[in-house]
C-alpha atoms as an extended CHARMM CRD file, in Angstrom:
* protein
*
       193  EXT
         1         1  ALA       CA             -0.2370000000        0.2940000000        0.1770000000  PROA      1               0.0000000000
         2         2  ASP       CA              1.0840000000        3.9130000000       -0.4190000000  PROA      2               0.0000000000
         3         3  LEU       CA              2.1380000000        4.5790000000        3.0010000000  PROA      3               0.0000000000
         4         4  GLU       CA              1.3860000000        8.3950000000        1.8460000000  PROA      4               0.0000000000
         5         5  GLU       CA             -2.3420000000        7.5690000000        0.8160000000  PROA      5               0.0000000000
         6         6  VAL       CA             -2.9840000000        5.6880000000        4.2570000000  PROA      6               0.0000000000
         7         7  ALA       CA             -1.9680000000        8.8340000000        5.9290000000  PROA      7               0.0000000000
         8         8  LYS       CA             -4.3050000000       10.7720000000        4.4470000000  PROA      8               0.0000000000
         9         9  GLY       CA             -6.6800000000        8.5320000000        5.4590000000  PROA      9               0.0000000000
        10        10  ASN       CA             -7.2320000000        7.1510000000        1.7000000000  PROA      10              0.0000000000
        11        11  ALA       CA             -6.5180000000        3.4490000000        2.6840000000  PROA      11              0.0000000000
        12        12  LEU       CA             -9.8060000000        2.0660000000        2.2870000000  PROA      12              0.0000000000
        13        13  GLY       CA             -9.4750000000        3.7200000000       -1.6750000000  PROA      13              0.0000000000
        14        14  MET       CA             -7.4020000000        0.5900000000       -1.9530000000  PROA      14              0.0000000000
        15        15  VAL       CA            -10.1970000000       -1.8320000000       -1.6650000000  PROA      15              0.0000000000
        16        16  THR       CA            -12.3410000000       -2.5070000000       -4.5170000000  PROA      16              0.0000000000
        17        17  GLU       CA            -16.3220000000       -3.5570000000       -3.9890000000  PROA      17              0.0000000000
        18        18  LYS       CA            -15.2690000000       -6.9840000000       -6.7540000000  PROA      18              0.0000000000
        19        19  GLY       CA            -12.7470000000       -8.5420000000       -5.1570000000  PROA      19              0.0000000000
        20        20  GLY       CA            -11.4420000000       -6.9430000000       -2.2570000000  PROA      20              0.0000000000
        21        21  PHE       CA             -8.0690000000       -5.2680000000       -1.9470000000  PROA      21              0.0000000000
        22        22  ALA       CA             -6.2790000000       -4.8480000000       -5.2320000000  PROA      22              0.0000000000
        23        23  GLY       CA             -9.3740000000       -6.1970000000       -6.7550000000  PROA      23              0.0000000000
        24        24  PHE       CA             -7.9600000000       -9.6630000000       -6.0740000000  PROA      24              0.0000000000
        25        25  VAL       CA             -7.8130000000      -11.1560000000       -2.6000000000  PROA      25              0.0000000000
        26        26  ASP       CA            -11.5460000000      -11.7110000000       -2.2050000000  PROA      26              0.0000000000
        27        27  HSD       CA            -11.8380000000      -11.9570000000       -6.1050000000  PROA      27              0.0000000000
        28        28  GLN       CA            -14.1440000000      -15.5770000000       -6.8230000000  PROA      28              0.0000000000
        29        29  ARG       CA            -12.8390000000      -17.7130000000       -8.9850000000  PROA      29              0.0000000000
        30        30  SER       CA            -13.0150000000      -21.5270000000      -10.2800000000  PROA      30              0.0000000000
        31        31  THR       CA             -9.5290000000      -22.0820000000      -11.2690000000  PROA      31              0.0000000000
        32        32  PRO       CA             -6.2490000000      -22.3910000000       -9.0120000000  PROA      32              0.0000000000
        33        33  TRP       CA             -3.9420000000      -19.2520000000       -8.6060000000  PROA      33              0.0000000000
        34        34  ILE       CA             -0.0690000000      -19.7120000000       -8.5650000000  PROA      34              0.0000000000
        35        35  ALA       CA              1.8350000000      -17.0940000000       -6.8500000000  PROA      35              0.0000000000
        36        36  ALA       CA              5.4210000000      -16.6000000000       -8.2620000000  PROA      36              0.0000000000
        37        37  ILE       CA              7.6350000000      -14.3870000000       -5.8060000000  PROA      37              0.0000000000
        38        38  ASN       CA             11.2060000000      -13.3730000000       -6.4660000000  PROA      38              0.0000000000
        39        39  GLY       CA             11.9300000000      -10.4910000000       -3.7760000000  PROA      39              0.0000000000
        40        40  ALA       CA              9.8730000000       -9.0170000000       -1.0020000000  PROA      40              0.0000000000
        41        41  ALA       CA              6.1590000000       -9.5330000000       -1.0040000000  PROA      41              0.0000000000
        42        42  TYR       CA              4.9880000000       -7.3410000000        2.0890000000  PROA      42              0.0000000000
        43        43  ALA       CA              1.6670000000       -5.9420000000        3.4520000000  PROA      43              0.0000000000
        44        44  GLY       CA             -0.5930000000       -5.9230000000        0.8320000000  PROA      44              0.0000000000
        45        45  GLY       CA              1.5400000000       -7.8830000000       -1.4980000000  PROA      45              0.0000000000
        46        46  CYS       CA              2.0640000000      -10.4400000000        1.1880000000  PROA      46              0.0000000000
        47        47  GLU       CA             -1.9270000000      -10.5610000000        1.4870000000  PROA      47              0.0000000000
        48        48  ILE       CA             -2.0970000000      -11.1740000000       -2.4730000000  PROA      48              0.0000000000
        49        49  VAL       CA              0.3830000000      -14.2130000000       -2.2610000000  PROA      49              0.0000000000
        50        50  LEU       CA             -1.5700000000      -15.5380000000        0.8110000000  PROA      50              0.0000000000
        51        51  ALA       CA             -5.1380000000      -15.2230000000       -1.5780000000  PROA      51              0.0000000000
        52        52  CYS       CA             -3.2710000000      -17.5840000000       -3.6440000000  PROA      52              0.0000000000
        53        53  ASP       CA             -3.8360000000      -21.6840000000       -3.7790000000  PROA      53              0.0000000000
        54        54  MET       CA             -0.0340000000      -22.4870000000       -4.6460000000  PROA      54              0.0000000000
        55        55  ILE       CA              2.8830000000      -20.3710000000       -4.1770000000  PROA      55              0.0000000000
        56        56  VAL       CA              6.3180000000      -20.9700000000       -5.9930000000  PROA      56              0.0000000000
        57        57  ALA       CA              9.2340000000      -19.1490000000       -4.5190000000  PROA      57              0.0000000000
        58        58  SER       CA             12.6810000000      -17.9790000000       -5.3660000000  PROA      58              0.0000000000
        59        59  HSD       CA             15.4280000000      -18.1740000000       -2.7940000000  PROA      59              0.0000000000
        60        60  ASP       CA             15.4400000000      -14.5390000000       -2.6760000000  PROA      60              0.0000000000
        61        61  ALA       CA             11.6770000000      -14.1510000000       -2.0500000000  PROA      61              0.0000000000
        62        62  LYS       CA             10.5320000000      -12.4940000000        1.3920000000  PROA      62              0.0000000000
        63        63  LEU       CA              7.1700000000      -12.1580000000        3.2860000000  PROA      63              0.0000000000
        64        64  ALA       CA              6.2460000000      -10.0580000000        5.7610000000  PROA      64              0.0000000000
        65        65  LEU       CA              2.7020000000       -8.2320000000        7.1760000000  PROA      65              0.0000000000
        66        66  PRO       CA              4.5970000000       -5.5190000000        8.6780000000  PROA      66              0.0000000000
        67        67  GLU       CA              1.5770000000       -3.2780000000        9.4210000000  PROA      67              0.0000000000
        68        68  VAL       CA              1.5260000000       -3.7140000000       12.8860000000  PROA      68              0.0000000000
        69        69  LYS       CA              5.1460000000       -1.3240000000       12.6270000000  PROA      69              0.0000000000
        70        70  ARG       CA              2.7720000000        1.3970000000       11.5020000000  PROA      70              0.0000000000
        71        71  GLY       CA              0.4060000000        1.3320000000       13.6640000000  PROA      71              0.0000000000
        72        72  LEU       CA             -2.0270000000       -0.3360000000       11.2250000000  PROA      72              0.0000000000
        73        73  PHE       CA             -3.8950000000       -3.7700000000       10.6860000000  PROA      73              0.0000000000
        74        74  ALA       CA             -3.3120000000       -6.0410000000        7.6520000000  PROA      74              0.0000000000
        75        75  GLY       CA             -7.0270000000       -6.0020000000        6.3130000000  PROA      75              0.0000000000
        76        76  ALA       CA             -6.6520000000       -7.9470000000        3.2260000000  PROA      76              0.0000000000
        77        77  GLY       CA             -6.8610000000      -11.6500000000        4.9060000000  PROA      77              0.0000000000
        78        78  GLY       CA             -3.4730000000      -11.7390000000        6.1380000000  PROA      78              0.0000000000
        79        79  PRO       CA             -4.4730000000      -12.2300000000       10.0570000000  PROA      79              0.0000000000
        80        80  TYR       CA             -6.6120000000      -15.2900000000        9.0840000000  PROA      80              0.0000000000
        81        81  ARG       CA             -4.7410000000      -16.7320000000        6.1160000000  PROA      81              0.0000000000
        82        82  LEU       CA             -1.2690000000      -17.1010000000        7.4220000000  PROA      82              0.0000000000
        83        83  PRO       CA             -2.0470000000      -19.1550000000       10.5510000000  PROA      83              0.0000000000
        84        84  ARG       CA             -3.9210000000      -21.4420000000        7.9570000000  PROA      84              0.0000000000
        85        85  TYR       CA             -0.7430000000      -21.8670000000        6.1930000000  PROA      85              0.0000000000
        86        86  LEU       CA              1.7770000000      -21.9690000000        9.0080000000  PROA      86              0.0000000000
        87        87  PRO       CA              2.0090000000      -23.2410000000       12.7700000000  PROA      87              0.0000000000
        88        88  ARG       CA             -0.3390000000      -21.1460000000       14.9780000000  PROA      88              0.0000000000
        89        89  ASN       CA              2.5700000000      -19.7120000000       17.1570000000  PROA      89              0.0000000000
        90        90  ILE       CA              4.6350000000      -18.8930000000       14.0710000000  PROA      90              0.0000000000
        91        91  ALA       CA              2.1240000000      -17.1700000000       12.2200000000  PROA      91              0.0000000000
        92        92  ILE       CA              1.3630000000      -15.0800000000       15.3880000000  PROA      92              0.0000000000
        93        93  GLU       CA              4.9260000000      -14.1800000000       15.8640000000  PROA      93              0.0000000000
        94        94  LEU       CA              5.3200000000      -13.0390000000       12.4060000000  PROA      94              0.0000000000
        95        95  LEU       CA              1.8150000000      -10.9260000000       12.5590000000  PROA      95              0.0000000000
        96        96  THR       CA              2.8420000000       -9.4410000000       15.7610000000  PROA      96              0.0000000000
        97        97  THR       CA              6.1130000000       -8.4930000000       15.1830000000  PROA      97              0.0000000000
        98        98  GLY       CA              6.2440000000       -7.4730000000       11.6640000000  PROA      98              0.0000000000
        99        99  ASP       CA              9.1060000000       -9.3490000000       11.0690000000  PROA      99              0.0000000000
       100       100  PRO       CA              9.8510000000      -11.0770000000        7.7230000000  PROA      100             0.0000000000
       101       101  LEU       CA              9.5630000000      -14.7960000000        6.8560000000  PROA      101             0.0000000000
       102       102  ASP       CA             12.7670000000      -15.8290000000        4.6910000000  PROA      102             0.0000000000
       103       103  ALA       CA             12.1930000000      -18.3460000000        1.7550000000  PROA      103             0.0000000000
       104       104  GLU       CA             14.0100000000      -21.3970000000        3.4530000000  PROA      104             0.0000000000
       105       105  GLN       CA             12.1320000000      -20.8480000000        6.3950000000  PROA      105             0.0000000000
       106       106  ALA       CA              8.6510000000      -20.5360000000        4.7940000000  PROA      106             0.0000000000
       107       107  PHE       CA              9.3490000000      -23.5110000000        2.1910000000  PROA      107             0.0000000000
       108       108  HSD       CA             10.3210000000      -25.7200000000        5.6160000000  PROA      108             0.0000000000
       109       109  TYR       CA              6.9000000000      -24.6130000000        7.1060000000  PROA      109             0.0000000000
       110       110  GLY       CA              5.0900000000      -25.8950000000        4.2880000000  PROA      110             0.0000000000
       111       111  LEU       CA              4.2920000000      -22.4830000000        2.8050000000  PROA      111             0.0000000000
       112       112  TYR       CA              5.9660000000      -22.6180000000       -0.6540000000  PROA      112             0.0000000000
       113       113  ASN       CA              4.9440000000      -25.4730000000       -3.0370000000  PROA      113             0.0000000000
       114       114  ARG       CA              8.3800000000      -25.0110000000       -4.7490000000  PROA      114             0.0000000000
       115       115  LEU       CA             11.5250000000      -23.2330000000       -3.8110000000  PROA      115             0.0000000000
       116       116  VAL       CA             13.9220000000      -22.4510000000       -6.6820000000  PROA      116             0.0000000000
       117       117  ASP       CA             16.7640000000      -20.4450000000       -7.4690000000  PROA      117             0.0000000000
       118       118  PRO       CA             15.7400000000      -17.0070000000       -9.4180000000  PROA      118             0.0000000000
       119       119  SER       CA             16.6330000000      -18.0420000000      -12.9460000000  PROA      119             0.0000000000
       120       120  GLY       CA             14.0040000000      -20.9520000000      -12.6260000000  PROA      120             0.0000000000
       121       121  LEU       CA             11.2590000000      -18.9950000000      -11.0590000000  PROA      121             0.0000000000
       122       122  MET       CA              8.4870000000      -18.3670000000      -13.7410000000  PROA      122             0.0000000000
       123       123  SER       CA              9.2600000000      -21.9630000000      -15.8090000000  PROA      123             0.0000000000
       124       124  THR       CA              8.9340000000      -23.8360000000      -12.5240000000  PROA      124             0.0000000000
       125       125  ALA       CA              5.7380000000      -21.5810000000      -12.1050000000  PROA      125             0.0000000000
       126       126  ILE       CA              4.4590000000      -22.3020000000      -15.4410000000  PROA      126             0.0000000000
       127       127  ALA       CA              5.4820000000      -26.1900000000      -15.1420000000  PROA      127             0.0000000000
       128       128  LEU       CA              2.9220000000      -26.1810000000      -12.3220000000  PROA      128             0.0000000000
       129       129  ALA       CA              0.0200000000      -24.5910000000      -14.2650000000  PROA      129             0.0000000000
       130       130  GLU       CA              0.8260000000      -26.7300000000      -17.0350000000  PROA      130             0.0000000000
       131       131  ALA       CA              0.6430000000      -30.0150000000      -15.1950000000  PROA      131             0.0000000000
       132       132  ILE       CA             -3.0030000000      -28.5870000000      -13.6360000000  PROA      132             0.0000000000
       133       133  GLY       CA             -3.8490000000      -27.3750000000      -17.1290000000  PROA      133             0.0000000000
       134       134  VAL       CA             -3.8620000000      -30.8190000000      -18.6520000000  PROA      134             0.0000000000
       135       135  ASN       CA             -6.4730000000      -32.0290000000      -16.4190000000  PROA      135             0.0000000000
       136       136  ALA       CA            -10.4140000000      -31.7970000000      -16.5210000000  PROA      136             0.0000000000
       137       137  PRO       CA            -11.2530000000      -28.0360000000      -16.0570000000  PROA      137             0.0000000000
       138       138  PHE       CA            -14.8490000000      -28.9240000000      -14.3830000000  PROA      138             0.0000000000
       139       139  ALA       CA            -12.9030000000      -31.7300000000      -12.3770000000  PROA      139             0.0000000000
       140       140  VAL       CA            -10.4440000000      -29.2710000000      -11.1180000000  PROA      140             0.0000000000
       141       141  GLY       CA            -12.4320000000      -26.2750000000      -10.0880000000  PROA      141             0.0000000000
       142       142  GLU       CA            -14.9740000000      -28.3120000000       -8.2560000000  PROA      142             0.0000000000
       143       143  THR       CA            -11.7740000000      -30.0310000000       -6.3930000000  PROA      143             0.0000000000
       144       144  LEU       CA            -10.8850000000      -26.5360000000       -5.7300000000  PROA      144             0.0000000000
       145       145  GLN       CA            -13.8080000000      -25.3680000000       -4.2440000000  PROA      145             0.0000000000
       146       146  VAL       CA            -14.0350000000      -27.8920000000       -1.6910000000  PROA      146             0.0000000000
       147       147  ALA       CA            -10.4800000000      -27.9600000000       -0.7140000000  PROA      147             0.0000000000
       148       148  ARG       CA            -10.7890000000      -24.1960000000        0.0340000000  PROA      148             0.0000000000
       149       149  GLN       CA            -13.3550000000      -24.9170000000        2.3470000000  PROA      149             0.0000000000
       150       150  ALA       CA            -11.3980000000      -27.5240000000        4.5150000000  PROA      150             0.0000000000
       151       151  PHE       CA            -10.6070000000      -25.2340000000        7.3160000000  PROA      151             0.0000000000
       152       152  ASP       CA            -14.2040000000      -23.5450000000        7.1480000000  PROA      152             0.0000000000
       153       153  LEU       CA            -16.5780000000      -26.8230000000        7.8090000000  PROA      153             0.0000000000
       154       154  ASP       CA            -16.7000000000      -29.3470000000        9.8580000000  PROA      154             0.0000000000
       155       155  GLU       CA            -16.0300000000      -33.1610000000        9.0070000000  PROA      155             0.0000000000
       156       156  SER       CA            -19.5960000000      -33.8290000000        8.8850000000  PROA      156             0.0000000000
       157       157  ALA       CA            -20.3200000000      -30.4850000000        6.4560000000  PROA      157             0.0000000000
       158       158  LEU       CA            -17.4000000000      -31.8420000000        4.4970000000  PROA      158             0.0000000000
       159       159  GLY       CA            -18.7750000000      -34.9970000000        3.9440000000  PROA      159             0.0000000000
       160       160  ASP       CA            -21.8290000000      -33.6470000000        2.4730000000  PROA      160             0.0000000000
       161       161  LEU       CA            -19.8460000000      -31.2610000000        0.2110000000  PROA      161             0.0000000000
       162       162  SER       CA            -17.8530000000      -33.6190000000       -1.1990000000  PROA      162             0.0000000000
       163       163  ALA       CA            -20.6380000000      -36.2820000000       -1.8570000000  PROA      163             0.0000000000
       164       164  LYS       CA            -22.4660000000      -33.3560000000       -4.1410000000  PROA      164             0.0000000000
       165       165  THR       CA            -19.4230000000      -32.7910000000       -5.3770000000  PROA      165             0.0000000000
       166       166  PHE       CA            -18.5450000000      -36.1360000000       -6.4900000000  PROA      166             0.0000000000
       167       167  ALA       CA            -22.0470000000      -36.4820000000       -7.8730000000  PROA      167             0.0000000000
       168       168  LYS       CA            -22.0180000000      -33.1920000000       -9.7960000000  PROA      168             0.0000000000
       169       169  VAL       CA            -18.9030000000      -34.4870000000      -11.3850000000  PROA      169             0.0000000000
       170       170  LEU       CA            -19.5060000000      -37.6500000000      -12.0970000000  PROA      170             0.0000000000
       171       171  ALA       CA            -22.6240000000      -36.5580000000      -14.0100000000  PROA      171             0.0000000000
       172       172  SER       CA            -20.0340000000      -34.4050000000      -16.2960000000  PROA      172             0.0000000000
       173       173  GLU       CA            -19.1850000000      -35.0200000000      -19.7250000000  PROA      173             0.0000000000
       174       174  ASP       CA            -15.6550000000      -34.8850000000      -18.5820000000  PROA      174             0.0000000000
       175       175  ALA       CA            -16.2340000000      -37.7080000000      -16.2650000000  PROA      175             0.0000000000
       176       176  GLN       CA            -17.1240000000      -39.8750000000      -19.4360000000  PROA      176             0.0000000000
       177       177  GLU       CA            -14.4090000000      -38.4110000000      -21.3660000000  PROA      177             0.0000000000
       178       178  GLY       CA            -11.5110000000      -39.1990000000      -18.9710000000  PROA      178             0.0000000000
       179       179  PRO       CA            -12.2190000000      -42.8800000000      -18.4640000000  PROA      179             0.0000000000
       180       180  LYS       CA            -13.0870000000      -43.4100000000      -22.2610000000  PROA      180             0.0000000000
       181       181  ALA       CA             -9.5690000000      -41.5790000000      -23.3500000000  PROA      181             0.0000000000
       182       182  PHE       CA             -7.7490000000      -43.5640000000      -20.9640000000  PROA      182             0.0000000000
       183       183  LEU       CA             -8.8710000000      -46.9230000000      -22.1590000000  PROA      183             0.0000000000
       184       184  GLU       CA             -8.2820000000      -45.8530000000      -25.8370000000  PROA      184             0.0000000000
       185       185  LYS       CA             -4.8340000000      -44.7520000000      -24.8180000000  PROA      185             0.0000000000
       186       186  ARG       CA             -5.4710000000      -41.0450000000      -26.2840000000  PROA      186             0.0000000000
       187       187  PRO       CA             -5.4440000000      -37.7320000000      -24.5440000000  PROA      187             0.0000000000
       188       188  PRO       CA             -8.7560000000      -36.3210000000      -23.4100000000  PROA      188             0.0000000000
       189       189  ASN       CA            -11.0110000000      -33.6580000000      -24.8880000000  PROA      189             0.0000000000
       190       190  TRP       CA            -12.0970000000      -32.0350000000      -22.2520000000  PROA      190             0.0000000000
       191       191  LYS       CA            -15.5990000000      -30.1930000000      -22.7360000000  PROA      191             0.0000000000
       192       192  GLY       CA            -14.9980000000      -28.2630000000      -18.9160000000  PROA      192             0.0000000000
       193       193  LYS       CA            -18.7430000000      -29.3900000000      -18.4870000000  PROA      193             0.0000000000
C-alpha cells in the first residue's frame, strides 16, 4: 500500500467492491491461482500471495505483514490466512512482530510448493500451471472449491459437500471422457462441463 495515501486517510480507497484489496484477495474464481515470488512481498503484496492457492518462490523471496510496525492492521486477509498455512505460533509471531519470513523458513513450514533459484522461478510456476492445465477443468474447479473450504466446515459438512460434488462431477461429460480416453490410450478432449 502507498503509506502516503494511508497517512492521508485514503486506505479504504485501495479496496474495490469486487475482489477486495487490489481487486484480487477476495475475487471469486474457479481456477487455481499460483503466485511466483522473487524478492519482497510485504503487506498488501504478502496478502495477495496468501490469497493464491499455490506459491512458487525463489531463494530471494521474503514475506512479511509489517502493518503493526506502522500502527495498522493487515486488512486484506493476512491475519486469518497466515495461520492457516503456518504453525499457529509462527504465524502469530510474524503477525505481531511484523518481521519477515525468509524463503527457506517458509518452505520448511510448507508455505511454498516449490523453492527454486531466481532464474527458474517463472519456468517452474508455468510448469506447475501446465501440470494442472492438462486435467479436466470442471473436475479441477470443483475439487478446488471443496479444498478451499477444508478449514471452514466441520467433518460432517465437508463429507456432505464432497458427496454432492462427487455426484455433480460424475454426471459431467468430462467424467465420461476421461476414462474413455484412458482406455483408448489417447489424450482426453475436455469439454469443461
